[in-house]
C-alpha positions in Angstrom: -12.4 0.7 13.1 -10.6 3.1 10.8 -11.9 1.4 7.7 -15.4 3.0 8.0 -13.7 6.5 7.9 -11.3 5.8 5.1 -13.8 4.8 2.5 -15.8 8.1 2.5 -12.5 10.1 2.6 -11.3 8.2 -0.4 -14.5 8.9 -2.3 -14.2 12.6 -1.5 -10.6 12.6 -2.6 -11.4 10.8 -5.9 -13.9 13.5 -6.9 -11.1 15.9 -7.6 -9.0 13.5 -9.7 -10.1 14.4 -13.2 -6.9 13.5 -14.9 -5.1 10.3 -13.7 -2.5 9.8 -16.4 1.2 10.3 -15.7 2.7 13.8 -16.0 4.8 14.8 -18.9 8.0 14.4 -16.9 7.3 10.8 -16.0 10.2 8.5 -17.0 10.7 4.8 -17.6 12.4 4.6 -14.2 9.4 6.1 -12.6 7.2 3.5 -14.2 9.6 0.7 -13.2 9.6 1.9 -9.6 5.9 2.4 -9.4 5.1 -1.0 -10.9 7.6 -2.6 -8.5 5.9 -1.0 -5.5 2.5 -2.0 -6.7 3.6 -5.6 -7.1 5.2 -5.6 -3.6 2.1 -3.9 -2.1 -0.1 -6.6 -3.7 2.0 -9.4 -2.2 2.0 -7.6 1.2 -1.8 -7.5 1.0 -1.9 -11.2 0.1 0.2 -12.2 3.0 -1.5 -9.8 5.5 -4.9 -11.3 4.6 -3.7 -14.6 6.1 -3.4 -13.0 9.6 -7.1 -13.3 10.2 -7.1 -17.0 11.1 -3.7 -16.9 12.9 -3.7 -17.6 16.6 0.0 -17.2 17.1 0.8 -14.1 14.9 -0.7 -10.7 14.5 0.0 -7.5 12.6 3.1 -6.0 14.2 3.4 -2.8 12.1 2.0 0.0 14.2 0.3 1.8 11.3 -1.2 -1.4 9.9 -2.3 -2.5 13.4 -4.1 0.8 13.9 -5.9 0.4 10.6 -6.6 -3.3 10.7 -6.3 -4.5 14.3 -4.1 -7.5 15.3 -6.0 -10.0 13.1 -7.4 -8.1 10.2 -10.4 -9.2 8.1 -9.3 -9.9 4.5 -11.9 -7.4 3.2 -10.4 -4.6 5.3 -6.9 -5.4 4.1 -8.1 -5.3 0.5 -9.9 -2.0 0.9 -7.0 -0.3 2.6 -4.5 -1.8 0.2 -6.4 -0.6 -2.8 -6.6 2.9 -1.4 -2.8 2.7 -0.7 -2.1 1.6 -4.2 -4.1 4.5 -5.7 -2.7 7.0 -3.2 0.9 5.9 -3.9 0.4 6.5 -7.7 -1.2 9.9 -7.1 1.5 11.0 -4.7 4.2 9.8 -7.1 2.5 11.6 -10.0 2.3 14.9 -8.1 5.9 14.9 -6.7 8.6 16.9 -8.5 10.6 14.7 -10.8 13.8 15.0 -8.8 12.1 13.8 -5.6 9.9 11.1 -7.1 12.5 8.3 -7.2 13.4 8.8 -3.5 9.7 8.6 -2.5 9.2 5.5 -4.7 12.5 3.9 -3.5 11.9 4.4 0.2 8.3 3.2 0.0 9.4 0.2 -2.0 12.0 -0.7 0.7 9.4 -0.2 3.5 6.8 -2.4 1.7 9.5 -5.0 1.0 10.3 -5.0 4.7 6.6 -5.6 5.5 6.6 -8.6 3.2 9.7 -9.9 4.7 8.1 -9.7 8.2 5.1 -11.5 6.9 7.2 -14.2 5.4 9.2 -14.6 8.6 5.9 -15.1 10.4 5.1 -17.9 8.0 2.5 -16.3 5.8 4.2 -16.6 2.4 3.5 -19.3 -0.1 
């Protein structure tokens, strides 16, 4: 499974992250978009973790299915989700200010769509 390869890669990537604070050009809009994505990502993780015991539904997203399999273990979902959360912030931080809101907006829409799919499958509270 891809999880065993992602963790060492994440650790190597983290060794180069000496300064994790937002850049000087970070705006209130950037913060709002980033917090929104992080909340939606957390809810996506919460609903995806419920797939493990499902007999009738499985992960339909191609990328998520490649990382998790059809019925992911909750631990694997948590590890990949945490790495995605950290990576999203770092990418947002490193992007030029004029491109940053587009990245955050598109990824927010995609994550919202994933949550919607999970809810339609019956995995929302």
